[in-house]
N, C-alpha and C positions, 0 to 999 in steps of 0.2 A: 369586298368592302367591308369594310368594321361597320361592327352598331353601334350609333350616330344614339344616347342620350336623344329624349322630347326636351324634358325641361328640367333644370339647372338641379332640380333634388330628384329626381334622377341618375342626372352627372355622377354626384358623390354613389351611391351604392351602383355599384354596377351591380353588370343584370349576369354577371357566374354567380352570385347571392342569393341568385333565387329555386323561390323553395317548397313546398306547395303546405300550403293549409290542411289537410286531410291526409293522411297517408291510401292514397286511392291509387296515387301516381296519375291522374286526369293532367289533360291541358290547366297550363298559367292561363287570364284575361291574359289582351298586349296588352303592352303599357301596365303592368304591374309593378308597384317598389317594390325593390327587395328586402326583407323581413332586415330585421336589427340585428338575426345571431347573423355571423360571419361563417359560410359554407367554404372551405381551402378548399379552391380548386390543386390538381393536382397536372389538369390534361389537357388539352386542345385538339381538335380535328376536325377534320372539310373529308365534308363529306361526296362521291360524284355530286348526290341530287344536288349541289350548294348547304344543305343543315349546316350546320353546328353543332359540336359533341360537343359534351364541357365531363368533363371525374371529378368528379368532385366528395371530399370529406363528407356530403348530406347525401347524395345519387348521382342517376347523369343526368344529363339536362341533352335536350332537344330542343336547339333554335330555329325556327323555319321563317326566315328570313322573306317567302311571299306573305306570312300571315300573320307576324311582328310576331307568333305564339313560342314555347314554349312550352312544351313537356317534359316533365318530371318525369325519371321513372328509377322506382327508392325500394325497397325490403318490404316486405306484407308482411306482418306476423299470419302464420297456418299457409300465407299461397307461398307453391311451389315452381308456381309461375313469375316471379318475380324479384329482384335483383336480389342474386345471397348475400350479402349483403352492401353496405351504402356505399364504403368507400369506396373508387375509379382513381385506380390510378393511371392504366393506357387504352388507349380506344385504340379500335382499329377496323375498316370498310371489305368485308370478301366481294366474291369476283358473281354474290347471290346477293347483294347487299343485307346481311344480313350486320348485323355490327355487333363486335369480339371481345370485353374487356379483364382488364384482370385486377381485381379489388385488394385487400387487404381482407386479410380472411375465411377469405368467400370465393374460392378455386378462381379458375375464370369462369367465363360465361358468354356466352352467345343468345343477343338479344333476334328474331323474326322478327321486323319491324312495321309486315305489314301487320302479323298477328298482337301486337305487342307482348307476346308472350317468351322465357328467359330458361334456358338448359342449364345448367348447370357440373361444371369438371372439376373436380378436386379429386381427395392425395386419397378417398376412397377406387376412386379410379384410375389414377395410376401416375396424378399426377405430386414431384416433389416434395410440392408445400403450397399452403392455403395463400396466399401472401406473390400477386401479381403483380412484379412490380412497373417490367416494359415486355412484347411479344412484339414479335418482328416475326412475317412471312419468308418465305422462299421458295422457290421459281417451281417446286414441284407442287406446293401447298402444304406447304405443314408451318406447322404458325410452333417459333421457340418462345423457350416461357423461360420470363427471367423469377427465378425467387431466392431467397434465405438458404436454403438446402441447396441453391448449379442453377442449371442450367435443364428444363424440359421441348423436348416435343411431339411432337403432340399435330394427329392429324386429323385432320375434322372429316372427308373420306366416309373415315370407317371407329372414326370418336377416338382411337387408340393414341397410349404414349406411348 
């Protein structure tokens, strides 16, 4: 179902441009107008729950139609449980409901949606490059990641590349 603006002013400002006023990552109020500064959309993904996930240069956005709200996840200084970097290029939901996203410079991020906490996987863990532009799951549960230096295979079950 498409997301429809409720007023002519909102129609001029797409929802994908919503960013928080603070660095808390808190949920936005319903029908909040988008800021003037555009946040470029990189990808859109629909989760099994029906929530829409939007990867942008300004963070990872979760739209819940049931509450007509956005939740914005982004890098928060000195918080290792926030996103590693704000640009999310690709999104995938695993069988446990975790959201995985490839970032520009921050490697692979795993979001535990229930806790709101992120875990990061980078070159320090064996990833070829910290720019992850695309990811694809295979039938064995691995994630295949495309970056500048080639393709990495990641096994989420044992957290190895």
